[in-house]
C-alpha positions in Angstrom: 98.5 106.2 115.9 99.5 109.4 114.4 97.6 111.4 117.2 99.8 110.1 119.9 102.6 112.1 119.0 101.2 115.6 118.8 99.1 115.1 122.0 101.9 114.0 123.9 103.8 116.8 123.2 101.0 118.9 123.9 100.6 117.2 127.2 104.2 117.9 127.9 103.9 121.5 127.2 101.1 121.9 129.7 103.0 120.1 132.5 106.1 122.2 131.4 103.5 125.5 131.9 102.9 124.1 135.7 106.9 123.8 136.0 108.0 127.5 134.8 105.2 128.8 137.5 106.9 126.8 140.0 110.1 127.6 138.6 109.4 131.6 138.6 108.6 131.0 142.4 111.4 129.4 143.1 113.7 132.0 141.2 111.6 134.8 143.2 112.5 133.1 146.9 116.2 132.6 145.5 119.3 135.1 146.3 120.7 133.6 143.3 120.4 135.3 139.8 121.4 132.3 138.1 118.0 130.9 139.1 116.6 132.7 136.4 118.2 130.3 134.1 115.6 127.3 135.0 112.4 129.2 134.0 113.9 130.4 130.5 115.1 127.0 130.0 111.6 125.4 130.6 110.0 128.2 128.4 112.3 127.1 125.7 111.3 123.3 126.1 107.7 124.2 126.2 107.9 126.0 123.1 109.9 123.4 121.4 106.9 120.7 122.4 104.4 123.1 121.6 105.5 123.6 118.0 106.0 119.7 117.8 102.3 119.0 118.7 100.8 121.6 116.5 103.4 121.0 113.5 101.2 118.6 111.8 98.4 120.9 111.9 100.3 123.6 110.6 101.6 121.5 107.8 104.8 121.9 105.4 105.5 125.3 104.5 107.1 128.4 105.8 105.5 129.1 108.6 106.6 125.9 110.3 110.1 126.2 109.0 110.1 129.9 110.3 108.8 128.4 113.7 111.4 125.4 114.0 114.3 127.7 113.1 113.4 129.6 116.6 113.2 125.9 117.9 116.7 125.0 116.7 117.7 128.3 118.0 116.8 128.2 121.4 118.0 124.7 121.6 121.4 126.4 120.8 121.3 129.0 123.2 119.4 127.2 126.0 120.7 123.7 126.1 124.0 124.0 127.5 122.2 126.2 130.5 121.2 122.8 132.0 124.7 122.7 133.3 124.2 125.8 135.1 120.8 124.7 136.7 122.5 120.9 137.9 125.0 123.2 139.7 122.8 125.8 141.1 120.3 123.0 142.4 123.1 121.3 143.8 124.1 124.4 145.8 120.5 124.9 146.8 120.5 121.2 148.1 123.7 122.1 150.0 126.0 120.1 148.2 129.7 120.6 149.0 130.7 120.0 145.7 128.8 123.2 144.4 131.2 125.8 146.0 131.7 129.1 144.3 134.4 128.0 141.9 132.2 125.0 140.4 129.3 127.7 139.9 131.3 130.1 138.2 132.9 127.3 135.9 129.3 125.9 135.4 128.6 129.7 133.6 132.3 129.7 131.7 131.4 125.9 130.6 127.9 126.6 129.3 129.0 129.7 127.5 132.1 127.8 126.1 130.0 125.4 124.4 128.4 127.9 122.3 
């Protein structure tokens, strides 16, 4: 049972690496600079899952503590950007509610949550 947890997190990290490459292509095709947020968030989540998967191999200690502190910092900086991603993807999909005001407001809210 103890192998399931690290293998699952490593599998998620691998899947996220595929999503990162796809998100970078979407960003390059986009006219919106805000689409760079999606690959940044995916890199952050991938790092999180990678550290969770190798944590038991590293073992308790300063290295794992340092790597985990970076995970927590990334959570603090990046998670609120999901709001921006959702609004930008809605805008790309043609949702009328994702107008210019809502797009700017999503950035204000995301940074306001810091």
